[in-house]
C-alpha positions, 0 to 999 in steps of 0.5 A, spaced: 686 868 486 681 873 483 674 874 486 668 877 483 664 882 487 656 881 486 652 887 487 646 886 491 642 887 485 645 882 481 645 877 487 637 878 487 637 876 479 641 870 480 636 868 486 630 868 481 629 862 477 625 862 471 621 856 469 617 853 463 612 848 464 607 845 459 601 843 464 594 841 463 588 845 464 586 840 469 593 840 473 592 848 473 585 848 476 588 843 482 593 848 483 592 852 490 592 860 490 599 860 493 602 857 487 599 862 482 603 867 486 609 866 482 606 865 475 608 870 470 603 868 465 600 862 461 599 861 454 594 857 451 595 854 444 589 854 439 585 858 444 585 862 450 585 858 456 580 860 462 584 860 468 580 860 475 584 862 481 590 866 478 590 873 476 595 873 471 596 875 464 593 869 459 595 869 452 594 864 446 598 863 440 592 861 436 595 855 433 592 848 433 595 842 437 597 836 434 598 829 437 597 828 445 597 836 446 590 838 446 589 840 453 596 843 455 598 850 456 605 854 457 606 856 464 612 861 466 613 862 473 619 865 477 622 861 484 626 864 489 626 867 496 621 873 497 619 874 490 614 880 489 610 879 483 606 885 480 600 886 475 601 891 470 596 897 469 599 901 463 594 907 461 591 906 454 595 900 452 592 893 450 598 889 453 597 885 459 603 884 463 606 881 470 613 882 473 618 882 478 624 886 479 628 883 474 623 879 469 617 881 465 612 877 462 607 880 457 602 879 451 598 883 446 592 881 442 590 885 436 585 884 431 587 888 425 580 888 422 578 893 427 584 898 426 584 904 421 589 902 416 593 908 416 601 906 417 607 910 416 610 904 413 611 906 405 608 912 405 601 910 408 595 908 405 596 912 398 601 907 396 598 900 399 591 897 400 586 897 406 588 889 407 596 891 407 595 897 411 591 894 417 596 889 418 602 894 418 598 899 423 596 893 427 603 891 428 606 898 429 601 899 434 602 892 438 610 894 438 609 901 440 605 899 446 610 893 448 616 898 448 612 903 452 610 898 457 618 896 458 620 903 458 615 904 464 617 898 468 624 899 466 625 892 463 628 895 457 631 888 454 627 884 450 629 877 451 624 873 447 618 874 443 613 870 440 609 873 434 603 869 431 600 872 424 594 870 421 595 867 414 603 869 414 604 867 407 598 870 403 599 876 399 596 882 401 597 888 396 603 885 392 607 883 398 607 877 402 604 878 409 610 876 413 614 881 409 609 887 411 610 885 418 617 885 418 617 892 415 612 895 420 616 891 426 622 894 424 619 901 423 616 900 430 623 898 433 627 904 430 621 909 432 622 906 439 630 907 439 631 900 439 637 896 436 635 893 429 641 889 429 646 885 434 642 886 441 635 884 438 631 879 442 630 871 440 624 870 436 619 867 432 613 868 427 608 863 425 602 863 421 595 862 425 589 861 421 585 866 417 580 870 422 585 870 428 588 876 431 595 878 431 597 875 438 604 877 441 607 875 447 614 876 450 619 876 456 623 882 458 629 883 463 632 889 466 639 886 464 641 885 457 642 878 455 647 875 451 645 874 444 647 868 440 648 867 432 649 861 428 655 860 425 652 856 419 647 861 418 646 868 416 644 873 421 636 874 420 637 882 420 643 881 415 638 877 410 639 880 402 633 884 399 630 878 396 627 876 402 623 883 403 625 890 403 626 890 411 629 884 414 627 880 420 629 883 427 631 877 431 637 873 434 638 866 433 638 865 441 640 868 447 642 867 454 640 870 460 646 872 464 648 869 471 641 867 471 638 860 474 633 856 471 630 856 464 636 861 461 637 859 454 632 861 448 633 858 441 629 862 436 624 859 431 629 855 427 628 851 420 632 848 415 636 854 413 644 854 411 647 861 410 640 864 408 637 859 403 632 854 405 635 847 403 632 840 403 625 843 399 620 838 399 623 833 404 620 834 411 625 828 414 631 832 412 629 839 414 627 836 421 634 833 421 637 840 418 634 844 423 636 840 429 643 841 426 642 848 427 640 847 434 646 843 435 650 849 432 647 854 437 648 850 443 656 849 441 656 857 440 652 858 446 657 854 450 663 857 447 660 864 449 658 863 456 662 857 458 664 850 456 658 844 456 653 849 460 648 847 455 646 840 451 640 837 448 638 833 454 637 840 457 632 843 452 624 843 452 622 843 444 616 846 441 615 844 434 611 847 428 608 843 423 606 846 416 602 840 414 599 835 419 600 829 415 608 830 416 607 829 424 609 822 423 615 823 419 617 829 424 616 825 430 620 819 427 626 824 425 626 827 432 626 820 436 632 818 433 636 824 436 632 826 442 631 822 449 624 819 449 623 823 456 624 829 452 619 835 453 616 836 446 609 840 444 607 839 437 603 845 433 600 846 426 602 853 424 604 856 417 612 857 417 615 864 415 617 861 408 612 857 404 618 852 402 619 850 410 615 845 412 617 845 420 620 850 425 623 848 432 624 852 438 627 851 444 628 853 451 634 850 456 637 850 463 644 849 464 647 842 465 647 836 462 651 833 456 650 831 449 
């Protein structure tokens, strides 16, 4: 009989359960002060919610809700014995963060129009215009400040990161803004000594309305998570050059090792097989193909970390819809594959490729069957 020794640090990590809930502003307003002691952070959708009674980081993804999601917020909490949360106060940083021994939640908002356009990408402003230069500089600054916080707190491993970029598909000085963002993100990763393939976080990048700031929020840990790739898809960091000079930096999913609670993070997933978009123009078919990709990720996660640990029934979904008029078709496609009680939030956002009409991300807990 083989026994496994668990160190005191690992035992504490196992005891800490990360929890995700979608709660209304009214529900949050009714929570007692003791409840807020375990809140890592709160995310509003179209705008930052006003939080009374809790001193926590508050972010907004700047993407309008659709359907019945008007008043909801995304709330990240931790549960476990004797958990102490601390608020961050990094010097000369725009990052707001809160953390416990094992986990950290942070957010940063930058208005690119208020930054100087200078950037070390593509040789600085000699090669690019002010519009592109401001975006490149804002992205570099955001990621540099994020990595500085992680270094300071020793939460060195990004688990999941959410990027919201205004006018993601618009051309700026001869290139798409999403591709410029990818170039600046990759430079910031390299300059901070971060891996750009393999052990990179789960992520998404969505388009917010013109005039919005760049909004980024993230989860990080002191222990390395397990990264999951999709056998049906080319890893994003290995995309061919036709998708941009620099590839996106994200894993298709990741799992928090030995954790309880919310511990599976499925990146923004779309109707892509290999590296190509399929079912162009057909939002119903794109939704079904996206769910096939999520199923493949669940199977791969179960293969990597243990059989039958994750299933559709244990997932909470966030669905990004490019055209609000497609909401009914997307809801119909999902209703045929998910239980009525499934937690789904719908948001209007542009997707990183103009031929993609829907993108779906998910978080999950262990247990259940598909």
